[in-house]
N, C-alpha and C positions, 0 to 999 in steps of 0.2 A: 420847755420852761427853763429859764435861764438860771446857771447856777447861782450867779452874784444877787443878792437884793438890792433893789433900788432902794436909795436914799430919802429921795424926794419922791413919792408916786407920783406918778403923771400918764395916763392914757396917751397923750399925745408923744409926750417924750418916749415913751416906751418903741410907738412906732417908729419916730425918726430914728432912733437909737439901733433898730434890728436893720435899717435901711442902710447905714454906714458903713462905710468900706473900712477894713480892717486897717490898723495903723502900720504905717511904712518905715518908721522911723528906724534909724539904726541903733541896734542895743549897745548899751555901753560895757563894755567889758568888767567894769568893776561892779556890776550890778551883781547881786546876792542871788543864789537860787530860789529862796524862798519870798513868794510874792506876797506873803502876810505882814511882812515887816516896814511896808511904805507908811510914812508918818500921815496922820489925818491932818490937812490943813484947811478944809472949807468950813465955813461958819456954819453952814445950812448943814453940817453932818453932826450926827448925834453921836457921841462916844459911844454908846452902846450898841448901835448900829453897825457902827466901823469896826468893831469886837466880833460880832456876827458875822459880817462880811470876811474880816481877815479868817476867822475859823472855816467859813466855807471855802475860800479860797484855798487853805492849806489843804483841805481834802481833796479839792481838784489837783493841786500839786502833786500830793501823794499817788493819787489813781493814776495820773499820768506818768510818774515816775515808775510805777510797777508794771506799765504796759510798754513804754518807748521812751528811752533817757531823751532821745531829739525831742519829744513831745515836751517833755518836763522843760525842757530848756526854753523852749517856744511859750511855755505858759508863763514864764518868769520874765520875759522881755521887758525890761525896766520902762519903756517907752510907753509900753499899754498900760502898766501899774500907775506909774506917776501921773499920765493924762488922766486917769479914773480920780484923781485927788486933786487935780490943779482947780485953785479957787475960781480961774476966768473961765474953765469949763467944766462946771458941776454937772451940766446935763450931758456931757459926753461922757462923764464918769461912770454913767451906769448904761454907754453902750457896751454892745458883746464885742469885744475885742478879738484879734486873731488867735490870742489864749483860750478864749473862751469857746471858740469853733472847735479848735483842735482837740478840748478836754471832753468834749461831747461824748456820751457812751459809745455811741455807733461808731465816730471815727476813732477813739481809741483802740475798739477792738479791731477795725481794719488795719491799722497800723502794726498791731500786736502779730496779726494772720501774715501781712508781708514780710514782715520782721523774720517771721519762723521760717516762711518759705524760702526767702532770700538765703538764710543759713543753711537750710537743707541743700539747696542748690550748690552753695559753695563746697559744704561737705561731700557731696557728689563728685565733683569737679576734683578735688584734691587727691593725689594718686594714695594709696597706701604705700605705708616704709616699706622699702626692700629690705632683702637680707643684710645687705652691707650695714643698714642703719640699724638693723634689730640684732647682727652680732658684728661690731666693728671688730673688736679682737680678732676673730676667726676672719675676717677679710683682711684683715692688714698681713697676717700671718700667711695667709694663701697668696697675696699679693707677692709678697718678699720670697714665698718659694717658688712661684711663677718666674719670678726675675732672676733668681739663684740658678734654676734648672735652663733658664733662656743663655744666661752666659756660659754656664756649663758645655750646653750644645754647640754654642760657637767655638769654645775653645778647641773642641774636640775636634769641630770640622776645621779650625786653623793648623792644628798641630798631628792628625791623624798621620802616621806611617804609611807607607806606600806597599810595605811587605808585612806579614805577620809577625816575622821574629823578631823585628824591630819595637812590636807593642810593648812599652815598658811605661811604669808610672812617671820616670823621671821625664819624658818624652812631653808629658802636658804640664810640668812644671818648670815652663819658660815664660819669657815675655814677648809676645807677637809683634813685629814691626807693623804687620798689617792691621791690627786692632788699634793700633796710636794713630796710625795714619787716616783709618775710616771715622774715627772719633773726630781728630781734627776737622776734615772734611765735612763732616755731619752736623758739628755745631755752629760750624759757619752758614750754614743753609735755612732759607724759611721753612713753615712748617711742611707745606705740600711739598715741593721737591726733595725735602730730608726724608719723609717718608717714602716717595717713589724711590730714592736713592737707597736706601736702607732695605728695602723689600728686595731691590736687584741685588744688591750685594749679599743678602742671606740666601737668595735661590741658586746664586753661583756658588756659594759655599755648601749649599746642598748639593749640588750637582759635582762640586769636586770631591766631595766623599762620597759619591757614588762610583765617581772613576776610580778614586782610591781603593775602594772594596773590589772592583773590577781589577785593579793591580793586583789585591793580596791573591786573588783567585786565579789569576794566570800565572803567576810567579809560584804559587803551591804546585798546581796542577802541569803548567806548560813551560815551567823554568825560563820565562821570558815576562816583560813588561806588557801592559795593555798599552795596544795604538788606537786612539781614538779616533784615525783617519781610516782603517782597512779592517780592524778586527769585530767591529758590529755584528756583521754577518755570521760570525763564529756563535753568536749566541743560540741561533736555531738550532747549530751542532748540539750545544751544551743542554739544550732543552729536550732535543731526541734522545741525549745519553740518560737523561734523567728518567724518562718513559721507560728505557729498557733497563734499568737498574732497579728501579723502584716502583715501577708500575704507572698506567695511566693518572690513577687516582692521585697517588702521591706526587706525579710531575706536575699535575695541575695546580693543586695545593700550593707546591713550593714556587711555583710561576706565578700564581696569584699574591703569596706571600712576599714574594721579592718586588712586584709591582707595588703593593700597599706601602712597603719600607721605601720605596724610593719617593712615592707621595708623599708620604710623613716626613722625608728627609728634606725635602724642596720645600713643603708649606711650613712646617715646624722651623727650619732655618729663616726663611722668609719672616715669619711671626715675631721670633725671637730676635733680628736685629731691629725690626721696627720698634719692638717694646724697649729696647736698651737705647736705641735713639731717641724714644722719648723721655727715658729716663734722664739722659743728657741735657735734655732741652730743658726739662724743670728744673735742673740744678745747674744751669749755663756755667756761673761763675766759678763753682766748686769742681765742676767736669774740665773746664778749660785749665787750670791749676793743675789737675792731676793730669791732663794728658800731657802738659810741660814737663811735669816731674817724671812721667813714665818714659817719654822721650829722652829726655835727659840720663836716667838709669840705664836703658837701653844701649844709648850711644857708649856709657861707660862700660858696662859690661862688655860691648863688643871690642872697644879699644882694649881692655885688660884681659880679654880671653877667658872670663869668668864661666865656669861652669857649676851645675847644682851637683846634690847630693847622687847623681846616676852619672855623673860625667857628662851631661848632655850640655851644650852652650846654652847659658841664659838667655843670650840676646837670641830671638831665633826670627827667619823668616823662610820658615817652613814651606806655606802655603805658596808662595811665590817661587821657591824653587820647585816645587811640583808642576806649578802651571809651565814655569821655563822647560823643563825637563819634556812636558808632554809636547809643546810646541816644538822642540827640537826634534823630538820622533816624528813629527809630522813633516817638518823640514826635510829630516833626512830620508824619508818616506818618497816626497815628492823626486828630490835630487837621484835617490838612487832607482827610482824608476826609469828614467833617461839612459842611466848608466846601465841597467841590467839589459835593458832592451838591444844596447847596442852589444853587450858582452854576449847575448844568446844566439847572435848571427855570427859570431866567431866558432864556428865548428870545426875542427879538423878533420871530420869524416863525411861533412855534410856534400861533399862532391865525388866521394870514393864511390868507384864502377861496383855494381853488384856482386860482380864476379870476385871483387878484392875484399868482401867483407867476412870476418869469420871461417875464412877457408878450412881452417883447422878443424870446425867442428862440422863442418858437413857429414852427414848420417846420423849423426847424433840427435837423441832427444835431451833438450837442454832445458832444464827446469829452475827457474828462480823462484824461490819461497821467502817471504816474510814472516817471521814468526813475532806475534803482538808483542811489544814493550820488553821484547828479548836483550836486558843490557849487560853490562860489565858488572854491575852490582850483584847480579844473580850467581856470578861465579866469585865474586870476592867478598861479599858481605859474611861476616861470620855467622848470621842467623840462617842465611838463605844458603850458603855455598854448600854446605856440606851433603846436602840431598841433591843439588844440581850437580854437583862435581861428580858425585858416584853415579848418578844417569848418565852423564858425558862419557864416564869412563865405561859403563856397561854398554852403552850405544856403540861405542869405539871398538868394543870387543865384537859387538853384534856385526858392524860392519866387516871387520875382519875376517870373521866367521864366513859371511856371505860373500868373500873375494873383493870386497870395496876397501879404498883408502882414503883418507880426507888431509887435507891441512886448513889450517886455521890461523886466522889474525885478527885485527881490531880495526874498525872503521869509526870516525867520531861523526855523529848524528847531526844534520842540521836542525831538529828538533829536540823535543824533550819532554816527556810526560804524556804526550798528547800530539795531536794533529800529524796523525800517521801519515796522511797523503804527502806531507812535506818531506818526510824522509824517502818515500817510495820514488818520490819526482826526483829528488836530489840524487838517488842512486842510480836510474835509469836512463838520467839525461846529461849526468856530468857536469851540473850546474849546480851551486849551491842556493838552495829553496830554504829558505829559513823564514821568509815571511809570506802571507797569504797574498799581498799585492805581488810579490815574484811569482807565485804560483799561477794566479792569473795571467801574468804576462808570458809567461812558460806555456801554458795550453793553449795561447792563442797566435804560437810562434810555429816556425817551420824546424824546431829544434828536433835532431836525430836523437831517438831513443833507444834503448837495446832491443825493445820487441820490435821497433821498426826498421832496424837493423835486421834482424832475421827475415823481417816480412820482404823487405827490398830485395833479398836474394833469390825470393821467388822458389826457395829450396824446401822451406819451412811451412807447416800450419801454425799459426801464432793464434793462443787463446788464453783467457785469463779466467781464473775461478776465484769468485771475490765472493763470499757470503757474508760479508759486511755490508755490501752495498743493496740498501733496501729502497732505493728511489733510482730514477733515470741517471745515468751517468755518461754523458756526453763525451768526456775525456777520454773514453775508450777509442774513439777514431784517431785522437790526437797521439794516445800510444802505439796507435799501429797494432789493435788486436782486432783479430778478424770477427773472434767470437768471443764474448764476454758472459760468463756464467753469475749470475745474482743469485743471491739469497732463493727469490722464489724459481729458480731455474733448477736447483739441486734435487728438487723432490723429497726436502725434509718435512716429516709429520711430527717431530716430537717437540719437548718443548724449548724455549729460550734459555740461555743459562746468563742471566742479566742482559749485558749488551751483547755478548754471541749469539748468534741468531742459532747455530748448531755447534756440536762437538768437533774438534779437527779430525777426529777418527773419520766420521762421518763424511766430512768433505772431502778428504783424500780418497775414500773408497767411492764416492759420487764421481771425482774425476776420474779415477780407473775404470768405472762404468761409461761414462759419457764420452771418453775421449782416450785417454792412454790404454784403455785395455781393447780398443777397437782397431780393426786393421785399417792403418792410413794410408794414403799414398804417398804421403809426405812425413818427414819426421816433425815431432812437436817442438815448439818452443812455447813454455807456459810460465804464465806468472799466476802464482798461487798465495793467497793471503790466509793465513792460520789466525784464529782470533780468540781462542779458549784461553789465552793469556791476557786479555784484554781486562782493565779494571771493571769492579770492583772485586774480581776474583772470587768471587762466591755468588750462587752454588757453583760448585768444578764439576766436571765430567768424570767421568772414570771409563777406563778401557773395557770394553766389553768383549765378547767371543765373537769372531769376525764373522760367524754365520749367524747371528743374532742381531745383527747391525738392523736389516731391513729397510723400514722408511725412517727410522729414529727413533719409533714410538718405544724401545727400551728403555731410552734414558728418561721417561717419565717418572719413575720411582727414583731415580738417583737426583734429579732435579729437586723432588720435593723433599727427599731428604738430606740435602745439601743447607749450607749455612746460609743465615740471612745478611744479606749487602751491607746492612747499616752495622751490623755486628761487627763488620771485618774490616771496611772501608775507613772507620774513624778510630782504630785502634791499633796503633804501629805495628807492635809486635804480632798481632793477628795478621794485618797486612801482609807483612813480611814472610809469613810462614805459609799464607794461602798463594801469595804470588810466586812462592819458590816452587811450590806445588803445582801451580799451572804451566811453569816451565817445563818440569820434568815432565807432565803429560803431554805437551806439545811438541816436545824433543822426541819423546819415546814415540809417539802417533806418526810423527814423520819418518824417523828410522824405521820402524816396523812396515811401513807401507812399502820403503825402498828396498827393504832385505825381501820383501815379498814380491813385489812386481817389477822390480828394478832389473835391468840386462848390461851386457857390456856397452850399449850404446848410451847409455844412460849416464848423463852429466847434472849433478844438482848443486845447486849455489844456492846457499841459506844463511839469512841473518836476521837480526833484530833490526827494528825500523827506529828503536829510540829505548832512552832508559824508562823505568816506571818513573812516578810522581815521587817528588821530594820524601815525602813521607815514607817510602820505602826505599829509595836510592840513597836519601840524605841529603842534605842541603849543600854540600861542597862537593858532591858526587860529579865525576866526570859524564860526558856524554857520549862514552865508547860503548860499542857495541860490536859484540864477536860476529864474525862472519867465516862460513867455511865453503872448501870446495871439495865435492866426492864422487868419486869416478871408479868404474872397476878397470877401464884401462889407464896402464899406467902413463902413457904418453900427455892424457888430458894434465896430470898433475905435475910432469917433467917440465911442460910449458910455463909453469909458474915457480920451478925452484927457484929463482933467483928473487923471488919476494920474500925469501926466508921466513915464510911463515911457518907455524909449529903442526908437528905431525899430529894427526887426531883431531878431535872434536873440540878441545878444549885448548885456546890459545893460552902461551903463556904470559905471564904477567910482562915481560920484556920483549913481546912479539912487536914487530911494527904496528904503528899506527898511522894509518892514512886518512884525510878527511873525505867524508863518504862521496863526495863529488869526483874525487880523482879515480874511484874504481872503474867507470865506463871506459876512458881511455886506456886505463893499464890493461884490462881485461881484453878491449878489442884487439890492442896490440899484441898483447900475448898470444893471441889465438888467429894471427896472421893478417889482420886489418891493416889497410895502407892509408894511411893519412892522406888527404887531398882537401886542404882548407878552401 
């Protein structure tokens, strides 16, 4: 039933009105929202009926407004309301308009349901506010903190020194030229190239930091800088050293920690530079001005030589200098390889006939013995020297009592703190082997070594005793060893003492049992390496009665009662004390063996292969090591009287100092070898 009451009741009119299409006239923007305020202008319209109709229309409009605003607007279309009251269209006034149809109860309900469904769908689609929206202050502070940490990481990567002793706060309060240049370049780039370039710069800085840390370790433990061209292969030796020192679990944990640290550095510096580049891009104008000012300040500081509170130059190009140093080392390595190959071929004894090699040592048992890390600091450092000097004096007396005599001097080792094979090869080959590259070149050459000299004579059996060798060692052939006894060949069943596989006392006794104590068809030329004085100098073995040595199991209790390596190695004073004790033990073991088993035909040459690490020997220590020649036959020592070495096992402070590579030729010449280049 229509909501508007007809003015002139007529059945026909009603029928016509219900079939007429709704009005399509454009609504006037000035029409009021209330349809009941339209004036009555038709003469056929009664004032009372008009009032009643207006009241009904008002109710319809209210109902429409309560359900859907758009429907209410359509109800009040001015064209429809006006047409209902125009005099010329009285009949049409009672026709159901669009407003009438929309405001039917059913239609209003449907519109309301649709609107509610649409609103619910929009609510589901819109995301919930994130934590940044809920906590804007925390988000802002966190963002600034991350930005600050990024800047700090990049600054450290740019300014990190290559040696631990140079790490000072003043080093990081400088203006890095590299940062200024990078900022200028990044500001000039579009977004995608900028992000890629920033990430590459960051990864490079992370890699540079890793190399700097390796540099610190090499300087601390080996007394030289890391060479990016040839030193990577030594990292496996470092991992083996960790395993021997702190056990497999500790070594694996340390290795994994190092790998994680490297990855974090590479990723962290990459993300940090990208974040900083984005910050520059967001504040392009300000960043451009700041870069210009920073560049001007840098040039001014460089020109005037200004320094900071620690005396470090304010204008820094540290990262560039580090890169240049590594590039120079690589260049030097490439050039040195070609030079060294030619040098190795120039051997004054290469063509000497066998019968003209060491004729004055024929019939002698000649033993070359290296004592691990036996350096000049052991004799002269105030912490270590009292005990070591007392041991040397006591053992010199023991030699005298047994009929032996000794002369001692100094040799400057080609290595420091580690890489013992460099010292061994320098001494035995007569070439300065200071790098891994030179060592590889040497062992692939035909250079004549001291063991090879004795082998060529065909008058000696040439053997090696090397308890530190735990893997295959193809270099034995190069050195001329007919037989080499590695750790597994010496029959030891006792415990390891950190890196050292067995105590020196046992090593020497095994040599006596396997070679020296057996009847030989020829005299022996032996190379023995004693390892008990190898770092970390904890736990240390002790001398046990000779009849209790057995298979070495007697050392189990001694090893368990020893000190923890971690408690010694990282404490400078304790490291010095224990290192000194290890040297005393090694020297005592060697001289005890010599006085027990040595004969009139025994000639012993023993020396240190290098100085101990800087924590023990000191940052400014020399690379000198003691060397001694011991024999019963006075003719042996007479042959080297012109060397001006000191009598006894302790060389005088002013005794001659030779480079270690000079020993081979001096030794061969002293004992009758004739040069034939």
